[in-house]
DRENVO-177965 format. One line per field, with one value per residue: residue in three letters; x, y, z of N, C-alpha, C in turn. Coordinates in pm, 1 decimal, always signed. Example, Ala and Ser with C-alpha at 12.3 -4.5 7.8 and 13.67 -1.06 7.14 Angstrom:
res = (ALA / SER)
n_c1 = (+1319.0 / +1285.0)
n_c2 = (-569.0 / -225.0)
n_c3 = (+780.0 / +708.0)
ca_c1 = (+1230.0 / +1367.0)
ca_c2 = (-450.0 / -106.0)
ca_c3 = (+780.0 / +714.0)
c_c1 = (+1320.0 / +1290.0)
c_c2 = (-330.0 / +3.0)
c_c3 = (+780.0 / +787.0)
end
This chain:
res = (MET / SER / ARG / ARG / ALA / GLN / ILE / THR / MET / THR / GLU / ALA / GLU / VAL / SER / ALA / PHE / LEU / ASP / GLU / GLN / ARG / THR / VAL / THR / CYS / ALA / THR / LEU / GLY / PRO / ASP / GLY / TRP / PRO / HIS / LEU / ALA / PRO / LEU / TRP / TYR / VAL / VAL / ARG / ASP / GLY / THR / VAL / TRP / ALA / TRP / THR / TYR / ALA / ALA / SER / GLN / LYS / VAL / ARG / ASN / LEU / GLU / ARG / ASP / PRO / ARG / ALA / THR / LEU / GLN / VAL / GLU / ALA / GLY / ASP / THR / TYR / ASP / GLN / LEU / ARG / GLY / VAL / ALA / LEU / ARG / CYS / ARG / VAL / VAL / LEU / HIS / ARG / ASP / PRO / ALA / ALA / VAL / ALA / GLY / LEU / GLY / GLY / ASP / ILE / PHE / GLY / ARG / TYR / HIS / GLY / VAL / LEU / THR / ALA / GLU / THR / MET / ALA / MET / VAL / ARG / LYS / GLN / ALA / ALA / LYS / ARG / VAL / ALA / LEU / GLU / PHE / THR / GLN / ASP / GLY / PRO / PRO / ALA / THR / TRP / ASP / HIS / ARG / LYS / LEU / ALA / ALA / GLY / VAL / TYR)
n_c1 = (+5960.2 / +6128.6 / +6404.5 / +6604.1 / +6595.1 / +6675.9 / +6927.5 / +7089.8 / +7326.9 / +7411.7 / +7503.2 / +7705.8 / +7828.4 / +7887.9 / +8085.5 / +8262.7 / +8338.9 / +8428.9 / +8679.2 / +8796.8 / +8854.5 / +9047.3 / +9054.8 / +8883.9 / +8659.2 / +8638.9 / +8374.3 / +8350.5 / +8222.1 / +8302.4 / +8454.4 / +8301.1 / +8034.6 / +8041.6 / +8090.8 / +8372.1 / +8615.2 / +8820.2 / +9067.8 / +9127.8 / +9343.4 / +9251.0 / +9119.9 / +8959.5 / +8773.4 / +8671.4 / +8383.8 / +8390.7 / +8495.1 / +8811.8 / +9066.5 / +9373.2 / +9521.9 / +9663.5 / +9719.3 / +9684.4 / +9529.1 / +9269.5 / +9030.7 / +9024.4 / +8990.6 / +8743.4 / +8609.7 / +8638.8 / +8484.4 / +8236.5 / +8108.8 / +8028.3 / +8066.4 / +8079.1 / +8114.5 / +8274.7 / +8274.7 / +8350.7 / +8343.0 / +8417.7 / +8403.2 / +8189.4 / +7856.8 / +7700.9 / +7840.6 / +7902.3 / +7924.4 / +7884.9 / +7958.7 / +7798.7 / +7863.1 / +7686.2 / +7810.6 / +7929.4 / +8235.8 / +8514.5 / +8784.6 / +9100.9 / +9384.4 / +9582.0 / +9927.5 / +10021.3 / +9791.1 / +9737.9 / +9970.9 / +9931.8 / +9727.4 / +9846.9 / +10008.1 / +9839.2 / +9756.8 / +9975.5 / +10029.9 / +9826.0 / +9829.4 / +10087.2 / +10237.5 / +10405.9 / +10499.7 / +10793.8 / +11039.9 / +11178.8 / +10973.8 / +10750.0 / +10906.2 / +10897.9 / +10617.3 / +10558.2 / +10682.4 / +10538.7 / +10289.3 / +10325.2 / +10233.8 / +9999.8 / +9632.9 / +9389.7 / +9097.8 / +8762.5 / +8505.7 / +8220.3 / +7932.4 / +7614.2 / +7360.5 / +7194.7 / +7396.6 / +7391.8 / +7399.0 / +7507.8 / +7484.0 / +7545.2 / +7579.9 / +7384.0 / +7162.6 / +6980.1 / +7151.6 / +7141.3 / +6932.8 / +7020.0)
n_c2 = (-1193.7 / -1511.2 / -1612.7 / -1763.5 / -1727.0 / -1471.1 / -1483.5 / -1604.3 / -1615.8 / -1471.9 / -1513.0 / -1358.1 / -1301.7 / -1569.1 / -1645.4 / -1443.7 / -1517.9 / -1770.7 / -1682.5 / -1575.3 / -1753.7 / -1988.3 / -2251.9 / -2587.0 / -2800.3 / -3152.4 / -3395.2 / -3732.0 / -4050.9 / -4335.0 / -4663.2 / -4812.0 / -4646.4 / -4408.4 / -4062.3 / -3937.4 / -3702.5 / -3420.4 / -3174.2 / -2954.3 / -2741.3 / -2501.0 / -2417.2 / -2208.0 / -2255.1 / -2115.8 / -2082.2 / -2349.4 / -2556.9 / -2673.7 / -2930.6 / -3084.9 / -3419.3 / -3675.5 / -3976.9 / -4226.0 / -4169.7 / -4188.1 / -4015.1 / -4059.5 / -4324.9 / -4347.1 / -4201.5 / -4332.3 / -4516.9 / -4421.8 / -4102.2 / -3868.7 / -3581.0 / -3405.4 / -3034.8 / -2787.1 / -2483.7 / -2246.8 / -1957.1 / -1724.8 / -1609.0 / -1608.6 / -1628.3 / -1496.9 / -1406.1 / -1601.2 / -1745.8 / -1943.8 / -2190.9 / -2446.1 / -2713.0 / -2944.0 / -3212.2 / -3379.1 / -3539.1 / -3530.3 / -3733.0 / -3641.4 / -3789.4 / -3715.2 / -3635.4 / -3385.1 / -3235.5 / -3245.7 / -3168.0 / -2846.2 / -2758.9 / -2807.2 / -2587.9 / -2401.0 / -2412.7 / -2338.6 / -2126.9 / -1955.8 / -2000.4 / -1945.2 / -1691.7 / -1582.0 / -1801.4 / -1987.0 / -2123.5 / -2334.4 / -2373.4 / -2464.8 / -2687.8 / -2864.6 / -2901.2 / -3042.2 / -3271.5 / -3377.3 / -3400.5 / -3659.7 / -3846.0 / -3767.6 / -3680.6 / -3480.8 / -3311.2 / -3243.7 / -3083.9 / -3063.5 / -2896.3 / -3037.5 / -2897.6 / -2636.2 / -2415.0 / -2417.4 / -2179.1 / -1925.2 / -1663.0 / -1466.9 / -1272.1 / -1072.4 / -1048.5 / -851.7 / -666.7 / -821.7 / -1043.0 / -1273.0)
n_c3 = (+6600.8 / +6615.6 / +6875.2 / +6715.2 / +6461.7 / +6515.5 / +6572.2 / +6397.5 / +6113.6 / +5833.0 / +5466.1 / +5419.3 / +5651.0 / +5769.8 / +5561.8 / +5629.5 / +5928.8 / +5890.4 / +5746.4 / +5973.8 / +6159.1 / +6310.9 / +6361.1 / +6278.3 / +6414.2 / +6313.4 / +6310.3 / +6239.7 / +6198.0 / +6374.7 / +6340.1 / +6557.7 / +6557.1 / +6682.6 / +6756.6 / +6621.9 / +6658.7 / +6562.7 / +6553.6 / +6306.0 / +6089.6 / +5821.8 / +5481.9 / +5284.2 / +4982.1 / +4688.1 / +4833.3 / +4966.5 / +5242.4 / +5262.5 / +5403.5 / +5506.9 / +5598.9 / +5747.7 / +5561.4 / +5676.3 / +5926.8 / +6174.4 / +6072.6 / +5814.3 / +5755.1 / +5843.7 / +5700.1 / +5459.9 / +5477.7 / +5546.7 / +5374.1 / +5534.2 / +5678.7 / +5998.1 / +6015.0 / +6285.3 / +6370.4 / +6635.3 / +6809.2 / +7106.1 / +7429.2 / +7650.2 / +7697.9 / +7603.5 / +7407.7 / +7214.2 / +6912.9 / +6585.2 / +6352.1 / +6188.5 / +5946.6 / +5769.7 / +5573.4 / +5288.1 / +5214.7 / +4971.0 / +4928.4 / +4816.5 / +4669.0 / +4486.3 / +4463.6 / +4385.7 / +4358.2 / +4672.5 / +4757.1 / +4659.0 / +4812.9 / +5078.2 / +5032.8 / +5030.7 / +5273.3 / +5452.1 / +5367.8 / +5475.0 / +5718.0 / +5814.1 / +5649.6 / +5441.3 / +5193.1 / +5131.0 / +4957.0 / +5072.8 / +5263.8 / +5102.9 / +4981.4 / +5206.4 / +5223.5 / +4996.7 / +5042.2 / +5286.2 / +5140.0 / +5006.1 / +5204.0 / +5300.1 / +5258.3 / +5080.7 / +5206.4 / +5106.8 / +5153.1 / +5106.3 / +5123.9 / +5261.1 / +5261.4 / +5392.0 / +5615.9 / +5998.8 / +6204.0 / +6464.3 / +6602.1 / +6922.7 / +6978.5 / +6862.8 / +7018.5 / +7224.6 / +7519.2 / +7803.6 / +7783.4 / +7859.8)
ca_c1 = (+6113.5 / +6210.2 / +6543.2 / +6662.1 / +6572.9 / +6765.8 / +7097.5 / +7144.9 / +7420.3 / +7388.5 / +7610.3 / +7835.0 / +7879.7 / +7954.2 / +8228.1 / +8360.7 / +8368.5 / +8487.4 / +8812.6 / +8904.1 / +8879.3 / +9155.2 / +9053.7 / +8753.7 / +8621.7 / +8574.7 / +8320.1 / +8311.0 / +8175.7 / +8368.5 / +8380.2 / +8203.5 / +7950.1 / +8048.7 / +8152.9 / +8538.4 / +8619.9 / +8935.0 / +9043.2 / +9214.3 / +9329.8 / +9140.7 / +9134.4 / +8804.2 / +8812.4 / +8510.2 / +8314.0 / +8389.5 / +8607.3 / +8906.0 / +9144.4 / +9448.6 / +9547.6 / +9747.8 / +9617.7 / +9666.1 / +9447.7 / +9149.0 / +8910.5 / +9034.2 / +8922.1 / +8615.1 / +8540.3 / +8635.3 / +8369.9 / +8131.4 / +8192.6 / +7952.9 / +8106.6 / +8004.3 / +8220.1 / +8202.2 / +8377.7 / +8299.2 / +8423.7 / +8305.1 / +8434.6 / +8071.8 / +7734.5 / +7646.7 / +7950.3 / +7925.0 / +7900.5 / +7960.1 / +7908.0 / +7800.8 / +7816.0 / +7668.0 / +7933.5 / +7973.0 / +8383.3 / +8578.2 / +8901.9 / +9194.5 / +9507.8 / +9697.3 / +10019.8 / +10027.0 / +9702.9 / +9771.2 / +10067.4 / +9895.9 / +9645.2 / +9904.5 / +10047.1 / +9730.9 / +9704.9 / +10079.7 / +10041.3 / +9693.9 / +9852.4 / +10222.3 / +10194.5 / +10446.6 / +10553.0 / +10944.1 / +11071.6 / +11211.0 / +10844.2 / +10707.5 / +11016.0 / +10837.3 / +10488.1 / +10556.4 / +10742.4 / +10430.9 / +10192.1 / +10319.5 / +10174.1 / +9845.9 / +9522.0 / +9299.2 / +8956.3 / +8702.4 / +8392.6 / +8111.5 / +7808.0 / +7488.5 / +7228.8 / +7216.8 / +7458.4 / +7341.5 / +7453.8 / +7439.8 / +7548.4 / +7480.9 / +7606.3 / +7326.1 / +7049.3 / +7005.1 / +7220.1 / +7066.7 / +6851.5 / +7061.6)
ca_c2 = (-1278.0 / -1625.4 / -1630.3 / -1850.8 / -1616.1 / -1324.3 / -1499.2 / -1623.3 / -1524.7 / -1437.3 / -1590.6 / -1290.8 / -1301.7 / -1669.3 / -1624.9 / -1328.9 / -1578.6 / -1870.2 / -1649.3 / -1536.3 / -1867.9 / -2067.8 / -2429.5 / -2645.1 / -2959.9 / -3254.5 / -3534.3 / -3850.2 / -4188.3 / -4430.3 / -4772.3 / -4863.4 / -4583.8 / -4326.6 / -3968.0 / -3908.5 / -3563.5 / -3404.5 / -3057.9 / -2920.6 / -2650.1 / -2550.5 / -2301.0 / -2221.3 / -2216.3 / -2091.5 / -2119.3 / -2480.2 / -2587.6 / -2786.9 / -2931.3 / -3198.4 / -3478.1 / -3799.2 / -4085.9 / -4360.4 / -4152.6 / -4227.0 / -3962.6 / -4097.9 / -4406.7 / -4334.2 / -4120.6 / -4427.8 / -4605.3 / -4342.1 / -4010.8 / -3768.6 / -3528.4 / -3195.7 / -2933.0 / -2696.3 / -2353.6 / -2168.0 / -1854.0 / -1678.8 / -1659.3 / -1580.3 / -1748.6 / -1369.0 / -1384.7 / -1749.5 / -1764.1 / -2051.6 / -2250.3 / -2601.5 / -2755.2 / -3103.5 / -3224.9 / -3497.4 / -3531.9 / -3642.0 / -3774.9 / -3635.8 / -3854.0 / -3688.8 / -3560.6 / -3246.1 / -3150.7 / -3212.0 / -3010.4 / -2692.0 / -2750.4 / -2790.8 / -2509.3 / -2290.0 / -2411.7 / -2288.4 / -1952.1 / -1881.3 / -2008.5 / -1883.4 / -1595.4 / -1627.6 / -1924.9 / -1993.3 / -2245.5 / -2439.5 / -2442.3 / -2538.1 / -2814.9 / -2954.8 / -2927.2 / -3118.3 / -3393.9 / -3431.1 / -3405.6 / -3802.8 / -3922.6 / -3685.8 / -3671.2 / -3330.5 / -3324.7 / -3158.6 / -3068.7 / -3031.5 / -2867.2 / -3099.4 / -2869.1 / -2519.2 / -2414.3 / -2402.0 / -2058.5 / -1862.1 / -1551.0 / -1461.2 / -1070.7 / -1045.5 / -1001.1 / -741.1 / -686.0 / -854.8 / -1153.5 / -1406.0)
ca_c3 = (+6516.9 / +6688.1 / +6871.1 / +6662.5 / +6363.8 / +6518.1 / +6580.1 / +6254.2 / +6047.4 / +5684.6 / +5427.0 / +5395.8 / +5754.2 / +5746.0 / +5508.1 / +5724.0 / +6080.8 / +5856.8 / +5720.6 / +6051.5 / +6252.7 / +6260.3 / +6379.6 / +6255.7 / +6463.1 / +6222.2 / +6322.1 / +6176.7 / +6244.8 / +6389.0 / +6337.7 / +6641.6 / +6509.0 / +6839.1 / +6676.3 / +6634.4 / +6663.4 / +6539.5 / +6493.7 / +6153.6 / +5969.1 / +5694.0 / +5403.3 / +5217.7 / +4827.6 / +4652.4 / +4952.5 / +5022.9 / +5316.6 / +5266.0 / +5499.5 / +5480.6 / +5712.2 / +5728.1 / +5474.4 / +5762.3 / +6021.3 / +6199.0 / +6036.1 / +5702.6 / +5761.4 / +5886.8 / +5556.1 / +5384.6 / +5497.1 / +5529.9 / +5336.5 / +5608.2 / +5813.3 / +6040.7 / +6096.2 / +6358.6 / +6391.5 / +6707.0 / +6919.0 / +7218.8 / +7586.9 / +7717.4 / +7652.4 / +7503.3 / +7298.3 / +7106.9 / +6760.5 / +6538.4 / +6237.6 / +6186.5 / +5833.1 / +5714.7 / +5436.5 / +5201.2 / +5199.7 / +4901.6 / +4953.2 / +4700.1 / +4661.7 / +4386.6 / +4518.7 / +4324.5 / +4442.9 / +4810.1 / +4812.9 / +4632.5 / +4925.9 / +5145.5 / +5012.4 / +5077.3 / +5438.9 / +5522.4 / +5333.2 / +5565.5 / +5848.1 / +5821.2 / +5599.0 / +5325.8 / +5155.5 / +5092.5 / +4863.1 / +5193.3 / +5311.4 / +4991.5 / +4963.4 / +5295.5 / +5212.6 / +4896.9 / +5101.1 / +5347.5 / +5044.8 / +5002.1 / +5297.1 / +5326.5 / +5164.9 / +5103.9 / +5207.0 / +5038.0 / +5241.1 / +5012.8 / +5226.5 / +5225.0 / +5320.5 / +5473.8 / +5749.4 / +6106.4 / +6276.6 / +6543.9 / +6664.7 / +7013.9 / +6965.0 / +6812.6 / +7088.6 / +7317.6 / +7616.9 / +7910.7 / +7770.8 / +7952.6)
c_c1 = (+6161.4 / +6355.5 / +6617.2 / +6698.8 / +6665.9 / +6908.0 / +7150.2 / +7243.0 / +7387.6 / +7484.1 / +7733.1 / +7909.9 / +7961.3 / +8092.6 / +8323.2 / +8444.6 / +8469.4 / +8658.9 / +8880.6 / +8919.9 / +8982.6 / +9134.3 / +8900.4 / +8772.2 / +8557.1 / +8492.9 / +8283.9 / +8282.9 / +8278.0 / +8355.3 / +8306.1 / +8041.6 / +7929.3 / +8102.1 / +8294.8 / +8527.0 / +8804.3 / +8934.3 / +9127.5 / +9203.1 / +9296.7 / +9172.3 / +8960.2 / +8831.1 / +8696.5 / +8410.5 / +8329.5 / +8528.5 / +8678.4 / +9045.0 / +9253.1 / +9485.6 / +9631.5 / +9651.6 / +9560.2 / +9595.1 / +9305.8 / +9044.4 / +8890.4 / +8966.1 / +8817.4 / +8551.0 / +8573.1 / +8488.9 / +8241.7 / +8157.0 / +8126.5 / +8039.5 / +8007.2 / +8154.0 / +8143.5 / +8359.0 / +8310.0 / +8394.9 / +8344.4 / +8346.3 / +8316.0 / +7983.5 / +7689.0 / +7716.7 / +7967.8 / +7888.8 / +7956.3 / +7907.4 / +7889.2 / +7759.1 / +7825.9 / +7732.2 / +7927.5 / +8132.3 / +8425.0 / +8726.8 / +8993.5 / +9352.3 / +9644.4 / +9784.5 / +10035.2 / +9892.9 / +9703.7 / +9885.1 / +10013.7 / +9793.0 / +9729.8 / +9983.2 / +9947.8 / +9719.6 / +9843.5 / +10083.1 / +9868.2 / +9754.8 / +10014.0 / +10259.8 / +10313.0 / +10525.9 / +10700.3 / +10936.8 / +11121.5 / +11079.9 / +10780.7 / +10781.5 / +10917.6 / +10700.9 / +10493.6 / +10607.2 / +10603.0 / +10303.6 / +10215.4 / +10249.0 / +10040.2 / +9770.2 / +9470.9 / +9142.9 / +8913.4 / +8559.7 / +8257.1 / +7968.8 / +7656.0 / +7357.2 / +7263.0 / +7298.0 / +7379.5 / +7465.2 / +7425.9 / +7545.3 / +7516.6 / +7469.3 / +7475.0 / +7166.3 / +7113.1 / +7047.7 / +7097.1 / +6974.0 / +6890.0 / +7075.9)
c_c2 = (-1392.7 / -1583.1 / -1660.7 / -1792.5 / -1495.3 / -1365.7 / -1567.2 / -1536.6 / -1525.3 / -1498.4 / -1510.3 / -1254.6 / -1447.4 / -1678.3 / -1556.5 / -1431.7 / -1685.0 / -1829.6 / -1576.7 / -1646.3 / -1932.6 / -2218.4 / -2477.1 / -2792.2 / -3006.6 / -3385.0 / -3612.5 / -3929.0 / -4275.8 / -4552.9 / -4826.0 / -4774.9 / -4440.7 / -4208.7 / -3962.0 / -3785.0 / -3522.2 / -3261.6 / -3046.7 / -2778.9 / -2651.0 / -2409.0 / -2324.1 / -2137.0 / -2224.4 / -2143.4 / -2244.5 / -2495.7 / -2683.3 / -2784.3 / -3022.3 / -3266.8 / -3618.4 / -3906.3 / -4174.9 / -4285.1 / -4194.7 / -4188.2 / -4021.6 / -4244.3 / -4450.6 / -4273.1 / -4237.1 / -4494.4 / -4516.9 / -4161.2 / -3861.7 / -3733.5 / -3411.6 / -3134.1 / -2828.8 / -2570.7 / -2279.6 / -2088.9 / -1826.3 / -1726.2 / -1705.8 / -1629.5 / -1611.7 / -1339.8 / -1502.5 / -1694.5 / -1857.7 / -2065.0 / -2378.4 / -2667.6 / -2911.9 / -3142.2 / -3359.1 / -3471.0 / -3620.4 / -3602.7 / -3751.4 / -3691.8 / -3798.8 / -3585.4 / -3404.6 / -3152.9 / -3133.8 / -3132.6 / -2874.0 / -2704.7 / -2708.5 / -2632.9 / -2330.1 / -2306.6 / -2329.5 / -2176.7 / -1912.5 / -1899.3 / -1935.6 / -1771.5 / -1679.0 / -1716.4 / -1944.0 / -2144.1 / -2357.6 / -2500.3 / -2518.6 / -2705.7 / -2929.1 / -3000.0 / -3038.6 / -3270.8 / -3456.9 / -3475.8 / -3591.4 / -3870.0 / -3867.1 / -3706.3 / -3523.7 / -3368.3 / -3199.3 / -3136.3 / -2977.1 / -3011.4 / -2989.7 / -3052.5 / -2725.5 / -2516.4 / -2372.0 / -2297.7 / -2008.7 / -1757.2 / -1472.6 / -1310.9 / -1005.9 / -976.6 / -914.9 / -762.3 / -712.0 / -975.3 / -1247.1 / -1372.6)
c_c3 = (+6643.8 / +6716.0 / +6799.9 / +6524.4 / +6379.5 / +6567.2 / +6461.3 / +6141.2 / +5875.8 / +5597.1 / +5419.7 / +5554.2 / +5827.1 / +5711.1 / +5602.4 / +5827.1 / +5990.6 / +5810.6 / +5830.6 / +6167.6 / +6190.2 / +6235.2 / +6367.9 / +6325.1 / +6370.2 / +6304.5 / +6200.5 / +6229.9 / +6260.2 / +6353.1 / +6412.3 / +6641.6 / +6636.1 / +6703.3 / +6719.3 / +6558.5 / +6656.2 / +6514.2 / +6362.8 / +6110.8 / +5876.9 / +5609.2 / +5327.1 / +5085.4 / +4787.7 / +4766.6 / +5000.4 / +5124.6 / +5277.5 / +5367.7 / +5453.6 / +5577.9 / +5659.8 / +5679.2 / +5592.4 / +5891.2 / +6028.2 / +6107.6 / +5880.5 / +5668.1 / +5777.1 / +5748.7 / +5448.8 / +5348.4 / +5506.9 / +5515.5 / +5424.6 / +5681.7 / +5887.7 / +6079.2 / +6184.9 / +6358.0 / +6497.4 / +6778.5 / +6990.1 / +7373.0 / +7705.8 / +7645.8 / +7548.7 / +7407.3 / +7210.1 / +6985.2 / +6696.9 / +6393.0 / +6231.3 / +5990.6 / +5823.1 / +5593.0 / +5406.9 / +5156.2 / +5073.5 / +4954.6 / +4823.7 / +4759.0 / +4584.0 / +4492.3 / +4492.8 / +4388.8 / +4578.0 / +4834.6 / +4782.0 / +4764.3 / +5061.6 / +5175.7 / +5054.1 / +5229.6 / +5511.4 / +5494.8 / +5430.8 / +5689.1 / +5915.9 / +5748.8 / +5450.0 / +5298.8 / +5107.9 / +5019.2 / +4950.2 / +5239.2 / +5196.1 / +4977.1 / +5098.4 / +5282.2 / +5098.3 / +4936.4 / +5187.5 / +5237.8 / +5022.3 / +5093.9 / +5364.9 / +5204.4 / +5150.8 / +5096.9 / +5169.5 / +5093.9 / +5193.6 / +5100.8 / +5156.8 / +5302.8 / +5366.5 / +5594.1 / +5881.1 / +6216.8 / +6359.7 / +6582.4 / +6770.6 / +7056.5 / +6935.6 / +6908.9 / +7195.3 / +7461.1 / +7703.7 / +7899.2 / +7818.4 / +8086.4)
end
């Protein structure tokens, strides 16, 4: 079996990994053709990564021109502990304030726990100037989990 095959994550492992991590790096193509990287908080809804951001942000301008993005989530402090997921995606921008607020509530719930009425009021206010990003996978993910290799291979 190839080393690549040995470190590939299963679908269940990818799902668990995305659930436990907190930040995704989103790469879009800038107006000059160079990659534009931005960290985002995210949630997974029915197997699809979602995030929100300011409507006037560079990443939104980039996605309006070209809806392709690559997402990467990674973890590990040493080479033998590296693991991650890279997703090639087409991005749908959602601008409906109620839908954006719903996503904002999901994100705040994930990162801050219980949602209070005060927090939801803030989220609804924020939704007016934000968009929801739906990252639809375009092909299988690239995954790696170096912990699956025997000790000492490095």
